N, C-alpha and C positions, 0 to 999 in steps of 0.2 A: 504493500500500499504506500502511496505517496501522499503526504500531508503538507500542504503549503503553510508558510508562516502567516500569510496575509489572506484575507477574504475579499479583496477589493472588487473583483469581477462578479463574484456571487452577489455581493451587496448591490452592485449596480443593477444586475438583472432583477433583483427582487423589487426594486423601486424605480425601474427604468422609465416608466410612463411619467412619473412625477419629475425626475431629473430632466428628462428630454423636454418636457413641457416648459419647465423654467428656462432651460437654455434657448429654446425656440422663442420664448417671450422676450428674452434679452436681445437675440439677434434681430428680431423684427422691430424692436424699439429703436434701434440705431443709437442707443446710449449705453456705452460699454465701460466707461470709467466714471466713477462717482455719480452713477445714474440711479434710477428708482429702485432697481433690485438691490443695490448695496444699501440704500436707505431702509428698505423693507427688512433686509436681513439684520442690520444693526439694531432696529427696533425689536425684532424677534429675539435676538441674542441678549439684549438688555433685559427684556421681560423674562426670559428663561432664567437668568441669574438673579433677577429681583433687584437689579441696579438701575440707576437713572440713565446711564450712558453705556454705549458700546461703540468702539471705533475699529473699523477694519483696516488692517495694514498689510504690508507685503509678505510678512512672515513672522513666526514667533520670536525670532531673535530681535527683529526690529521692534516688536511690541515691548520687549523689556527695556532696550536702550532708549526708546522714545519716551517710555514712562519715567525712566531715570532723568532724562533731560527735562521733561515737563516739570519735574520736582526740583529742577535746578541743581542736580547732582552732577559733578564732573571733576576736573583736575583738582587734586589735593584732598578729595573726599575718599572715604572708605565705605565699602559695602560688604556686609557679612553674608556668606552662604556656605554651602558644603560641597566637597569635591567629587562625590560619587553620583554624578548626573551627567547629562550631555554638556559638552564643551560650551555651548552657546550661552548658558547662564552666566558663566564668568566672562565670556567673550563680549557680551553685551555691556558689562561693567567696564571692561577695558576700552571698548569703543568710545565711551563717554569721557575717558581720561581718568576715571576714578580707579581706586585700588581694590582688587578683590581680596577679601580676607576669609580664609577657609577655616571652619571648625568641623568637628566630627559629626557623624550621623548617629542616630539612635540605633543600637544593634538589632532591635526588633522591627521597627517601622521603616528603617532606612532613610527617614526624613531627618531634618536637622535636629541635633541633640540640644534640647532646651537648656541642660545644665552647663553647656559649653559656651553659650552666646555672650553672657555678661563679661567673661574673662577676656573676650576679643574686642570689647568696646573701648574706644579711645576718644579723645576730643575731636578726632577727624571722622569718626563714624557718623554716617548720615542715614543709613537704611539697612534693612535686613531683607534678603530674598529667600524665603523658604520655598523649597521645591516640593510639590505634591508628587512624590516619586512612585512610579509604577501604577498610579491610580489611587494611591493612599493619601489622605489628607494629613498635612502636618498639624500639630496641636496649636491652631490659630489663637484661641483665648489666652494661652500661656505666652505665645509670642507677642500678642497685642499688649499684654501686661508689661513685658519687658520693654517693648518699644515705647509705650507711654511713659514709663519710669525714666527713660533716658532721652525722651523727646526725639525718637527716630521714626522714619517712614518705613512702610512695609509695602513691598511689591510681591505678590504671589506668582510664582512661576507655575502656571496651571496647564502647561502644555500636554500633560499626561493624565489629567484627572477631571475633565469636564463632566459634570453631573455627580461628582463625588460630593460628600458632605460629612461634616462631623456630627457628633451627638447633639450639639447645641448651636451649631452655626452652619451657614452656607459659604461657599467659596465666594469671595468678593465683598463679604459683609464686614470683615474686620481688618481690611487693608486699605491703603490709598488707591491701589489698583490691582487687578488680577489679569495676567496675560496668558494667551493661549496660542497654540500652533494648529494649523489646519492642514499640514502636510499629509499626504494620503494615508500614512500608516497610523495616524492618531485615531482615537475613538470616534471623533467627528473630523473627517478628512475630506478634502476636495481632490480633484484630479490634477494635482500639481502642488503648489505651495501658496500659503497665505497665513495670515494670523489676525489676532485682534486683542484688544484689551477692554475690560469693563471697569467702570468706576462710578462712585457716587459724587465725585468731586468735579464741579463744573469747571474749575480752572484747569484741571488736568485734561478734561474733555476738549476744551477750547485750544489748549496748547498743542495737544497731540494732533488734532485735526489740521492745525496749521503746519506743524512740522512734517506731517506725512505728505503734504501737498505743496512743496517748495515754499513753505512759509506763507501760504496764501489762504485766506478764507473769502476773498473777493477777487473776481477776475481782474488780472493785470496788476494786482497790488501784492507785493511779495516782501518778505523779510527772510531771515536765515531759515532754511528748511531742507527737506530731502524729497526724494520721490519714493514713497512707500505706500502704495494704495492697493487695497483689495479690489480687483476688478469685478464687474457685474456678473460675468459668466460664473466665476467661482462663487460669488454670493448666491446666485441662483441654485447651484448645486448644494451649497451648504444649507440654504433655506429649506430645500426638499429633505435633506438628511436630518436636520435639527428636529423635525417633527417625530423622528423615530429614535433619537439618541437614548431616551430613558429605557425603552424596551430593549434596544441593543445592549445597553449596559447591564440590564437585568439578565440577558442571555450570557454575557461574559461572566457574571457572578455565578450563574448556574454551572457553567463549564468549569469555573474555578473550584466550586464545591465538589464537582465530580472528580477532578484531579486530586484534590486534597483527601477526599474519602478513600480513594484507591491507593494513594502514595504514602499515607500517614505512617506506614510501618517500615519505610525505607531506612537503611542504616547509614548510607554513604552520602546522603544529601538532606537538607532541611527545606521546609516548605514556607510559602509566604505567610507573614503574620497579618492578621486582620484585627485592627484595634476595635475593642467592643463598642458597639453603638455607632460606629462610623460606617459610611457607605463607601466601600472600596470598589472601584469600577474596573480594575484589572486591565489597565492599558497593556501591561505585561504580566504574565504569570512567571515570576522569576524565582527559581530555586537556587540554593547555594550548596555546592559540594563541600564536603568537610575537608577534603584534601585538595588544595589548589592545583597541585601537580596533575590531578586527574580530571580537571575541568575540560581542557581541550580534547583529550581522548574521548571523553564522554560525548562531547558535541560531535566529534568525528563519527563515533559509533551511531548515534542517532541519525545523522545525515546519510551515512552509508545505508541505513535501514529505512530510508524514505521519510524521515521526520525532519522537517526544515527547522531545527532548533538554531538559536543564535545566541551570541553574547552581546550584551549592551553595556556601554560605558566601562569596558573591561580595563581601561587605563584611567585611574583617577586623574582629575583635571590637573592637580598640582604635580603630577608625574608626566604630563604630556610634554614632548620635546618642544613643541611650538608655543607653549605659554610664556608670555612676556615677563619673566621674573625681573627683568631690568626696569619694568615699570612699577615695581614695588609690591607686587602680589606677595602674600605671605600666609603661613599656616600658624595657627595658635594652638599650642598643645598637641597632644597625640590625635592623629586621625586614623587610628588602627582599624576602627570599624568600617570606615569608608574604604580603606585600602583592602580590607578583607572582602567587602561586598564587590568591589571592582574585580578582584582576582578570582572570585569563586562563583559568580552568578551565571546561570544559564536560563534563557527565556524559552519556554515551550510555546508551541503555536497557540495563539489566543485571539479569536475573533468571533463575533456573534453567530456567523454562518457555519461554524463548525458542526459536525455531525457526531452523534454519540459513538458510532463505530470508529471514527477517527480519534476521538479522545481516548477510547479504550485501547486502540492500537498503540498510541503514544505511551500510555500508562504501562502496557505490556512490555514495550521496549525499554522503558526506564527501569522497570523492575528486573528485566533480564540483565541489564547492566549492573544493577545494585547487587545481584547475587554474586557477581564476580569481582566487584570493586573492593 
């Protein structure tokens, strides 16, 4: 059996009529950039999050650094985050001229370790960027308490957890802004790349709308800005998909539960942790091998047997050859949990359109490996 890592094509055929109708509507409108479909999708996205504003941009990386710029964060400032995530989170900090400061992740959730944040705060610290990793929310009430105490801003990197929630909060509720990516492999993905941010702050909304459009909110009138716009065809695709995201995430949760129930006796790897009361939407179903030396052979075994398993963020950001340490990036304290997560994680196929027999086949191959590991 062959099991793909992604279900893009299956998903398209499941709602083909809705997607095609929106694309046709955009094509026939003649308005392809900052047109009515983008405005419609932004309104829908804000309503989905329960925020006042949503702004579509070119990609998820742009969403983070435009939010930082809208908050006035740049050269000489520091932003705290953690290094076991995609490079773009720190890259966005660097683009603004600010310094990325890394602290460890929680050993269970893999999100930022609350106990490590305050030790990293200096007079230069201006913001915290918690990443809702793999579909699991960081503890936003606790982060908000720290941020308020030290007068810091919060930008949630929500590229992996749209529709996730905490036990007492929604994403976007306790931060200055929450950013997301719509690249195709995300839970809500378009056929290409784009992103957005949501906020309740009218100043951030106004500033990002100008920054994404060459510093302009009026034709022929410009200030400093960029070209980072979510075009209307992508907005139409995303509008069609947004109506299904909750049920699709419910399917991810169902498949995760099937994985967990069948794999809970494994001795050579550990399973994802779900924080009680939180809605974990399983952008990735990431297991961790107990012996890092066996991670790559395990992946090779699965791929050889038709299971398109992958590694994600397998080099922690602070160990990436290309990260600009000369710009002042630094690590505070031990980041052993983040390094362990990077060195040991394996992502099993996870998408709503999986079939029970595919999940069971993946489980069988994982247990086959486990017997010999």
